N, C-alpha and C positions, 0 to 999 in steps of 0.2 A: 857389367851385365846387370840388367834390371831383375829384381826379384819377381819371379813369376807369380808368387802369392799376392802381389800388390794389384794384379789384374782381376782378382776374384772379387766380385761385388759384395758378397757376404762372407766375412771371415769365418763364420761358423761352418761353412761348407768347404773349407780349405783342406785338401789332402796333400798339399806340398810341404807346408810348414811342419816342423818337428812336433809341435804341441798337439796337433789333431791327426797326425798321420795314422796313429794306431787306434783312433776313436771309431770302434765298430758299432753297428746298430742293426736293428731288424727292420725289414721292409713289409712285414706281414700285416694283414688286416687284424681287426680286434679279435676275431675268433681264431685266426691262425696263430697269433702270438700267444693266446691263452691256452689253446687246446692241449699242447704238449707239456705245458708247465703247470697247469692248474692243480693237479693232484699233489705234486711236490710242495707247492706253495701252501696248500691246505694242511698237509701233514706236518710241515715244519711250523706253521703258524699255531697249530694245536699243541705241538710239543713245547713251543715257547710259552704259551699260555699256561701250561701245566707246570713248567719248571722254572721259567725266568720271572722273578718277582716284578720287574717293571712291566713286562708284557701283560701279566695278569692284572696288575694294578690299573693299567691303561684301559683294558677292556671292561673291567668291573666298574671303573669310574664312569665310563661312558654309559653303561647300562643303567647305573644308579641314577644318573642325572637326566637321562632321556626318558626312561620308563618310570623309575621310582616305584610307587605303589600301583602304577597302572594308568593307562589312558581311559577316561570315562566318556561315554557318549552323551552328547547334547543335541537331540534332533532339532534341526533348524530348517523346516520346509520353506521353500521360496513362495511366500504368500501371493506375491504379485503375478505369479504364473499359474495360480490355481483358482478355479471357480468354487471356492469354499469359503464359508463364513469363519470369522475369528474363533468362534466357539468350536467349530469342527477341527480347525487346525490345532487349537489348544488341547482338545481331546486326543487327537492323534499323537501329539508330542508326549503327553502324559502316559498313554498306553504303550507307545512304541518304546519309550525309555524304560518303563517298568518291565516290559517283557524282556527287553535285551539284558537289563541288569539281573533279572532272575536267572536267565540262561548263563550269563557271564560269571556269576558268582558261584555257580555249581560246577563241580568237577566232571559232571556228565558232558560238558562241552568238549572235553578231551576224549578222543577215541580210546586212549589208554586209561581214562578215568583216574588220572593222577594229578592233574593241575586244573585250576580254573583259568578263565580267559586272561586275567591280569598276570598270572604266573606264566602263561604261555607267551605273553608279549615279551617278558623278560628273557625267556629262553630263545625266542625267535631272534631278538636283536643280538644276543650273545653268540648264537650260531652264525648269524650273518657276519659278525665281526671276525670270527675265527675262521669260518669255512668259506666266506665269500657270499654265500646265499643260503636261504632256508626255504623249505617248501611246506605248505599246509594243504593237505588233501581233504576235500569235503567228503564226509561219510554220513551214512544214515544208520543209526543204531538206537532203536527205541528200547528204553529200559523202564521198568515200573516206577522207579523213583523220580523220573523226569517227565515233564509235560512236552518236551521237545525231542525230536529224533536227530536233529542236526548236531554233528560233532566233527572235529578236525583232527587229523593225524599229522604230526610234525615229522619231517624227514630232514636228515643232514644233506649237505650238498653232494657228498660222494655217492649217494643213492641214485642220483640222476646221471645216467650214462647210456651210451649207445647199446643196443642189443649186441650180445657176444658175436664177434666176427664181422661187425659192420664198421667200416671206417667212416671218418667224417666226410660229409659232403656239404654243398651249399644248402641243401634241404634239411639235412639232419647232422647235427654236430653237438658233441658233449651232452647227448641225451635230450636235446631240444629240437623239435621239428618246426620249421618255419614255412610260411607260404611265400608267394612271389613278392609280397611287400615286407618281408622279414618279420611278420607278426607271428608270435608263438601260437601254433595251433594244437600242439600235443607235446607231452613229455613222456620219456621212458624211464622207469624206475626199476631198480633191482627188487626182487621179491622180498628179500631180507637184507639186513645190514651187511655191508661188505666185510669179509673176514670175520664173520660172526662165530660165536662159540659153537654153533651147530655144524660148522665146516665151510668149505669153500664152494660147495656146489651151488649155494645161493647166489654166487657171483655171476653165474651164467644165465640165470632166469630173470627176465625183465617183463614188465607190464606197460602197455601204452595207455596213457590217460589223456583224453581230450581236454583242452584248456577250458572250454565252455560247454554247458549242456544246451538243450534245445531252447531253453528260456533265456539264454544269455547270462546265466549265473555261473560264476567261476567254479570249476572243479578243482583247479590247481591255483593256489595263491603263491606266487613266486616273489619272495622278498629279496631284493638285491639292488646294487647300485651300478649302473653302467658308466664307465669312464670314457667310452668312445662310442660313436654311432655304430649301429648294427652289432652290438655286443650282446650275446644272448645269455651269458653267465657272469656271475659276480667274481670279484677278486678279493681275497682276504684283506681285511682292513690293515693288518700288520705287514702285508707283503712288501711295501717300500722300505721298511726298516728292519726286515729280518736279519740281514748281515750284521747290522749295528747292534741289535738286541742280543744276538748270539755272541758277538765279540765282548760285549759288556758283561754278559753272564760268565764268560770264561775269565775275564779280568777279575770280577768279583770273587770267583772261586779261587783263583790264584792268589789274590791278596789275602783271602781268609785262611788258606792253607799256610801261607808264609807267616802270617801272624800266629797261628797255632804252633807251628814248628819252632819259631823264635821265642815263644813263651815257655817252652819246656826247659827245665833246669835239671841237668844231669851231672852228677859227680862221678869221675872215673878214679878208682883207687888202684895204685900201683903196688905190686908185691914182688919180692925177690925170690920167693919159694914157689916155683911153678908146679912142684910135685904135690903140694897140698891142695885138696879139693876146695873149691871156692865156697865160702859161707854165704855169699850173696847170689841169689837167683833172681833178684828184682822182685817187684810187686805185681808182675804180670803172670797170671796162671798159665799152665801149660797150653791149653787149647786156644788161648787168646794171643799167644806169642806170634811174632812175625814168622819165625821158623822153629821147628821142633828143637828141643834141647838136645845137643850132641855132646857126648863125653862128659867131662867134669865141669864144663862152663855153659852158662845160659846164653841164649841169643841176646846180643846187645840191642836194646831198644831205647829210644828217646821217650821219656815220660816225665811228667811233673814230679819233682822231689825223688828222682830215681838214683840209685847207687849201683855202679857196675865196677867189678874188679878187673884190673888190667894184668897182662902177663909181664914176664921179666923183660927189662929194657924197653918198656912202653911208658910214655910220658902221660902226665895228668893234664886233661883239657876240661874246660868248663864251657858248656853250651849256654851262653847267657841270653837273657831276653833283650830284644831290641824293638824299637818302634816299627810298626808296619809302614807301608808305603805312604809317605807324606803327601803325595800328589793324588791320592785316591779320591778325596772329596771334590777337588777341582775337576778331575777327569769325569767323575760321575755327573757332576752338575752340568758341564758343558755338553756331554753326549746326550744326557737326558733332555736338556733344553732343545737341542737340534732335532732329536727324534719326535718329541712332542709337538714341535712346530710343524713338522711334516704331517702329523696326525691332527693338526688344527686344535690342539689342546695346550693349555698352560701347564708347565712342569710343576708349578706350585700346587695345582689342584690334584695332580696325579700322585705326587709324593706326600700330600697332606701336610705340607710344611710351608707355612705362611710367615713371612717376615717383612718388615717395612711399615710404611704408613697405611692408613685406612684407604687412601686413594689407590695405592699400588696394589693392595690386595683385592680391592673391588675391581680394578682394571683386569687383573688376572682372571677373576671369576667371570666377568662379563665377556672377556675374549673367548673363553671356552663355551660360554652360553650361546654364542652365535652358531657354533657347530651343533650343540645340543638341540637348539630350536629347529635347525634344518633336519636333523635326524628324526626328531619327534614328528615333524610334518610328514616326512617320507614314510615312517612306520604307520602313521594314521592312514595315509593314502594307499600304501601297498598291502597292509594287513587288516587294519580295523575296519575300514570302510567296506571292502568286499565281503567281509564276514557279517557285518551289520546288514548289508543288503540281502545276503542269503537267508538270515534269520527272519527278516521282515517278509521276505518272499514266502517262506514256509508258513508264517503266521497268516498271511493273506490266503494262501492256498488251503489252509485248514479251517478258514473262517473265524479264526481267533481275533483278527484285526481287519477292520473294514477301511479301505482306502479308495475314495471316489476317483474314477478315472485311471485306475492302476494299469489298465490295458494300454493306455496311451503312453508311448516311450517318453515324451516330453514331460507329461505330468508325473510319470513315475520317477524321473530324475528329480523333479522339483520336490516331491514328497520325501525322497530318500536322502536329501541333503542333510548333512550332520556335521557338527563340530566335535572335535576330540580334545578334551581338557586333561592336562597332566598336573603334576605337583607344582605348586607355586615355588619360585626361586627363593633361596634363603636370604635373610636380611642380616647384614653385618651390623647395622645400626638402626634398629626398628624405629627409634624416635625420629631420626633424620628422614628416613625413607617414608615413614607414614605421614609426616608433616608435608613432604614434597608431594606425595600423592593426594593429600587432602587439598592442597593449594591448586593442583591441576583440576580437581573436581569443581572447586569453587569458581575457578576461572573458565569452567566449561570446556576445558581441553579434553576431558574424558567424562564419560558417564559414570554414575555410581555402579552400574553393572560391570563396566570394565575395571573399575577400581577393585571391586570385590574379587573379580576373577584374577587379577594380578596379585592381590594380597594373599589369598589362601586357596584359590581355585574353586571357590564356592559360587553360589548364585544369589543375586541381590533379591530376587523374589522370595526365596526361602528365608532370607534374613528379615524381610518385611513381615512375612507371615509369622515368623518366630517372635519378632518384637511385638507384633499385635497381640499374640497370645500372652506374652509376659506382661504387657500393659493391662490386659483384662484380669489377669491373676492378681496383680498388685491392687487394682481397684476393688476386686472381690474381697481381699483379705485386709484392706485398709493400709497398705504399705506405701510409704511416700515414694515419689518418683526419684530414681537414682541421680537425676540431674540432666539438664539439657546439654546437648553437644554445642560447644562454642564454635562458631564459624570463624575460621581464620581470616585475618585481614587480607583481602585480595590486593592484587597489584593496583587496580583502578582506585580502590578505596585508599590505599596508602598514598597514591599520588594526590588524591583530593585533600587528604589531611596535610600534606606538605604544602600544597598551594594555599590552603586556608591559613597556615602558620605564617607563610611568607607575606600574605596580605595584611595580617595583623601587625607585622613588623613595619 
């Protein structure tokens, strides 16, 4: 009789064979699959970050490499779409950047007045990784120490939920209200943090906040990553590896306890006179013993260099030290590599343990950098750009900044275009990498502005201005020039030298 499974065109859909018969799955939509499980994923992810070393290292490594000291704004208006002179555009760039940097460097940009904008970036990305998403609510709070009233209040993901007693529907689910096109039109937040020190009554009170105001400025900045279409909430970054992280934590604890127990050296002394009180009570004081002392004998406890008397007809045993689990390192290495691969990071960078050649270490760093660059771009798009637009809007409304054609949506978009620059990547071999970058500039594969940006995240124009000042100072005080920069031999020049040498032969 023919095997029925052979008639199935896709073996992955086979329910007849033994291998996939018990393979169960969910048929739900993105929101349906997430709605009933999101809180548990968030709480477990937070617990792992707090208690599991590898989980905390993975999250912190991601935040350090993506945010670092913070993403800085570089206003870059689309000049070709604006009826403005180069002088007007340059003036806007300098003023807009200066105003934003003043606001961002002050802790008044935080509604809690506890963090500046760059510190808020770090907290937002960390909260997104642990909780799945993070919210920044636009507020207005004018204080005498600040020239601006704009500030933002950060909220954890569990603050966004349906009003008490309302179940999920197509319009409202997990605290997010959608329109017919699945666009987020409003959010519902609990008035205070869930299970706060003030009691549970705050859990029942919620507030509806529209996504946009009348001018189209975001009231709610929602930072999350959607893994499926029509997904309105984020999933914790650690969610796919939660079982593996927990099992690894248990394994680490078991190996550690085993090593501690096996390292204890205890001598048991046998006596033939059971009526004589024991002279040994161990070196563990009463309140610290496993059980209270009963009668004439102390409780037997394993402890380093401990001596315990045995009763009549009891033998002498030695609890000797043994090596811990010899497979520990191999198991940790393999499981860590698998989990970090799922999180798109190299295990070497998470463990801060690099071995091998220069090329292998550089490959591990560059592999993680792919994910870091994507996360940096997402953070700039989801968090930094909306906040930058809100501040420029406030400056325009207050008359602090003049932007020609700001009422025109197209021109406003062109004026508000902005680049966000983070920390430059580390250099494993500065000489090699600088030489390679210099040759790319000499061959005109890159501009000097791009080279400076990649090298240290700076600006070429600032370098030119600084070098010009230094040159003027040297001339003023009669100091010789430190030396001209030698241009590296380009590929074309090297080929010409080779050809000339061949002709002479």
